[in-house]
N, C-alpha and C positions, 0 to 999 in steps of 0.2 A: 971695626964692624959694629953695627947697631942691631940689636934684637929688640922688638917692640911687643909688649904684651897688652892684649885687650881684656880688661877686667870688668866684671859686672856686679860683684858684691864683695865686701871686704873680706869675707871668710873663704873665698875661693881664689887661689893664686897659682903660682908656678910650681909649687912643690919641688920635686927633684929636678925639674927642668931648669930652675934658676942656677943651681951649682954647675950643671952641665954646660950651660951657655957661658957662664963666667970662665970656666976652665978652658973652653974653646976659644976664648978671646973676645967675646961679645960684650959690648956695653949695653946694659939692659935699661930700657925706659918703658913707661906704661901709660895707657889711657885708662883712667878709672871713671867709667860712665856714671857710677853712683856719686861721684864727686864733681860731675860736670866738666871733667878735663876735656881739652880739645884734642882732636886727632892731628898727628904730624903730617908732613908732606910724605906721601907714600914713596917718593923717589929717594928719601933719606933712610929707608928701612932695608936692611939686609936679611932679616929673618922675622917673620910675623908668627906670633902664637896667640890664638884666641882660646881662653879658658872657659870654665863652666859658670853656671848661674841658675837660679830657680825659675827665671822667667821663660816665656816662650818666644821663639823668634817671630811669632805671629802677633805679638803684642804691640804693634807699631802705633796704634792709636793712643795707648797709654804711655808708651815708651818711644817717642818719636826718634830718639837717637839711634834706634835699631836700623832705620832707613839709611842713615849716614854710615853706620858701621858696616852694613852689607856692601854699600858702594865702595868703601875703603878696602874691604877684603877683596872685592872683585878687581879693584885697581891694582892691588899688590899682586894678585894672581896674573893679571894681564901683563904686568911688568916682568914676570918670571921670578919674582921673589919667592923663596921657600916659605910655605904657609903650613902651619900645623893647627888643627882645630880639635879641641878636647871637649866632649860631651856637648854642651850648648854651642861651643865653638865649631864642632863638626856640623851641627844643625845649621849654624849660620852660613858655613860654606855652601852646604846643600841649597839653602834658601837663596843665597846670593847668586847661585848658578841656575835658579829657576825650578828646583825640585821642591815638591810639597813636604812640609813637616807637620806631623799630626800625632795624636795620642797613640802610644803603643798599646797592644792588647792588654798588657799587664805592666805594672811598674817593675823595675829591675834594680834592686838596691842590695848591695852586699857583695860577697865573694862567690863568683860563679865562673865556670870555664867558658872560653871562646874556642872556636875551631877555625883553623885557617881554611880559606876557600880552596877548593881543589883546582890546581892550575890546569890550563889546557895541556893536551898531550905534548905539544911542542915545547912547553915550558917546564915539564917535570924534571926535577933534579933530586938526587939522593946522594948521601944523606944530607940532613939539614946542616947548614954551615953558619958560623958566626958572622956578625955584620961586617967585620973587617974583610971577609972573603966574598961578601955579596955586593961590593961597591959598584961592580959593573952591571948588576941586574937592573932591568928597567922597572920592575915592580918590587916593593917591599914584601918580604915573605915572613909571616908569623910562624912560630912553632906550630906543629899540627894540632896541639891542644895545650892551653895554659890557663890557669885560674887567675882572673883579674878582678879589679874592684869596679863596681857599677853603682851609679846613682842617677837614674833617669826615668821619666815617665812618658817621654815622647820619642818618636823615631822619624825616619825620613825615607823617601825614595832616593835611589842613587841619582846624582846629577847626570845629565847627558855626557857620555864619554868616560864616565868613571869606571874604574876597575874594582870589583868587589874583592875585599881582602879577608874578611872574617865575619863569622856569624855565631850566635849562641842559640840555645834552646828557646830562650825567652825573647829573642830579637834577631831578625834575619840580617839586618844591615848594621853590623857592628863596626866596620872599618872600610874605608874606600880610599882610592888614590886617583888623582886627576893629573895627567901628564906625568912629568918626572919629579915635580917639586911641591906637590900639594897632597897632604894626607889628613883625613878626618877620622877621629876615633870616638865612637860613642861611649866607650868605657874610659876608665882612669888608670893610666900607668904611672902618673906623676905622684900618686898618693903616698904619703908617709904616715907614720903613726900619729904625728901631730896634726896633719891636715885631715885625717880621718876623724879625729876627735872634734875638730872644728866643724866639719860637716854634720856630724851627729848632734853636737850641742846646739847648732842653729836650725836643724831641720828634723829633729826627732819626731815631730808631728806627722811626718810622712811614713813612719815605720809601722804601718798597719800590716799585721801578719798576712802573708799570702805566699803563693808558691815560689815567687822570686823576690821576696822581701825578707831579709834576715832581721833578727832582733838586734838591738843596740849591743847586747852582750856578745852575740856571735860576730858582729862586725869588728868590735874592738878587741876581740880575743885573737886576732890574726897574729901569727908569729913574726918575728923580725925577718925570717927567711922569705915570707910572702912579699914583704915590702922590697926586699933586696931583689927578688926575681922580677917584679914588675918595673922597678926603677931601672934595672939593667936593660930590660926590654925597651923602656922609653929611651934610654941612651942609644940603643940600636936604631930606633926610629929617627932620632935627632941626627945621628951620624949619617944616615941615609939622606936626609934632607939637606944637611950641611954640605954634602958632597955632590948634590944635584948640579948638573951642568947649567 
């Protein structure tokens, strides 16, 4: 099996996603747009992951490869390939499917909680169950509330047909699902202590104090338990997509 990663800057990669994919038996390849790598044949991909980056999906005039990237994402989706988008990657999925992407009312950077969307009455289940017991569910279900890592200034409307999965106080559309095999996450579950440091060291100019922007010290003071929690939740998301029919 081959998992392919779409990368936009050298300092944003797979984080905890990489070890999970390797353990699951995937051979990992990448397209580094910053290095002018070429995209593969979408028919050769068994799992697609689009990760983050500081650019906007609307920067097609200055970054023309965005047009080709969105087409590639759409081709993989139409082929039924599992697709995961993280931050910019989620915005790329939304844009590829015709939804607008635009500045959020406020930047959201640091550790803030998300809340799972309330399921329809016919979908309500209790109590919450581990991913291994949710394999037959048609939609991924997040914990009712969990603190996750954020780094974004833009947001998106849900693509047509998408199911809303999560929201936060600072951003309404935090996660969505399209069909059974596509999930977009505005936030970062793949972040490790090392990748958090990489983000801060390359983007600390974005840390202007505001309601939803934490200081460098607050971000980097996160305990190992925080990273373990979000990385385990990322594993649940990956397991869900890996098992998609």
